[in-house]
C-alpha positions, 0 to 999 in steps of 0.5 A: 499500499503506498504513501502518496505525496503531492508536491506542488501538483497543478492542473490546467485546461488551457488558461483555466487553472482548476488545481493550484500547487496542491501539497498534501500527503496521504498516509498508508491505510488512512481514509482521506476525504477531499471535501469541497464545493462543486468545481473546486477541483476535487474530481480532477485531482482524483483522476490524476491519482488514478492516471486518467488525467494528465498532470500539468505541474509538479510531481505525484509520488507513490512511495517516494517514486515519481508516477506522473507518467505511470499508466493507470494499470501500473498504479494499482488502483481501483476507482469507484465512479458516481455513476456506478458504470455497471455493465447493464447486459452483465449479471452481478457475478460478471460485473464484479469478475470483470476486472479479473477477466480483463487481467487475462485479456490479450490482444487476439481476444478482440476476436468475437467467438474467442472473446467469448470463449475466453471470458467463460474460461476465466470466470470458471477458474476456481480462484475467480470463482472464490474471489467473487463469492468472497467479495459478494458475501462480505458485501451481502451481494450473494443472493443477487449474483445472477441478477442484472443491474437493471433489477437492483436498487440504488444501494444494491448497485453501489455495493456491486460497484464497490465489490467490482473494485475489491476483487482485484485487491488493489493497493488504493481505492478512489471513490468519486462521490459514490453515494450522491445518487442515493436517497437519505436513508440509503446514504446513511447505510452506505456510509457505515458499509464504506467505513466498516469496509475500510476497517476490514481491508485496512487500505488507503482510501481517497474519497471525494464528496461535497457533503460535509456529513460524509467527510465528518463521519468517515474521514481520518483526515479531510482536505478542505479545497475551495477553487483548486486551493487547500484551505485546511488539512486535518481531522474532523474534530480539527476542521470543525473546532478550529477552522483555518479560515472563514470559508471552513467555518462557513463550509463545514457545519449545518448550520454553519459557524455564526460569524459576526463582524464586530468592533472591539473597545476594550472587553466590550463588543458591538455589532448590528446596533447592540453591545455585550461584554466578552472577557474571554480575550480579543484580537489585537487588530480590534477594528477588523475582527470577525466573532465566531461561535458554533450554533450548538455553543450558544444559548437561548432564553426568554427571560433576558438572562443573556448578554445579546438581545435578539429576535426569533426569526427562523424555527427549524423543529428537527425532532430531538432538537430545534434550530433557531435563527435570531436577529440581533436587537429588538426589531421586527423579525424581518420575514423570510430573509435569513441573512445575518442571522445568528443560529442556535442548536439546542435540544428539545422544542424551546417555547419561543415563536416567530417575533418573540424576543429573546437573549443569547449567550455563550461561554467566552471560551468557545469563541473563535476569532478571525481576521476581517480582511484575510478571513484567517483565524487568529489567536485572541490575546489574553483577557488580561493583556492589552495590544500595548502590553503584547507588543512590549513582550 
């Protein structure tokens, strides 16, 4: 199983650059997820790993060996496509065995009659039969081996596509948004199955998705991308708790992190015409700070116990929990517009209706700070320090 290194990888199509100096490593046996919005270059990067797209610049290394010019066969990878790419005229058994049939393919097998006979001979080999049955049992496909893809559900087709990749015992698995065509229940089921599969085979997985839930629940590490540029690399907890910039803070989390541009005077913050006291330390550049806080770190009360007065503008009841969107201040709740809302995630069903007055609060230690001009996360000064004192250190 190779370790993969990306040394300044770039990809251009004419004058359009879709990946810019990508530097990262994929460790042996890890589950790496490439996460980002559509068009950010993550699928293109996956195709470059597989050898299906040329590398415009930089080096792709497999165990320190330059692999830019290796053929897909030399790389020993399995690729699971978003569209499943199953052969509709073949049975499940034949679809799963197809990589093994192609491994025995020779030029003269293009002759129609020879092709048919040779494929039958390979399918009858004991080691091929054993490999197909082993993978089918592992993915609960044994009862479906003699059926064709057209009679299968979406989840069953996805398992067949995975089985076809597994049967060759590759050293690296590449998965390009394999769950995007499934309904919500099947997506949840297949997330668990793919995670379990990774734990069983103990091989390296590189998985592409724009769904942050898939990334957070499956990955050992996440690479967050935007416009072909790495925004942050880290574990799911690192990405969620300490986002590197405002893009990551907004992209990861549902609802996303609350980001409030504030003015700072001493330990007093002000935004949207209201002010409150914050005693947990603030950035040195007080006039260009963005205050960030996760919705589940906020509390809401109708009794006026919090520091930030607001008005309930959105209520989303999700069964075990409720998400409320509030406008700071005590004005009208603003109808259906959701701009500039502060979201609160809380358990149960709070007794608050649309337009209700409320107050918001949080633990000072849960605040995250960003620099407004750059959007980068910054470390606040200690609560007892001033900018003048810090510059004297």
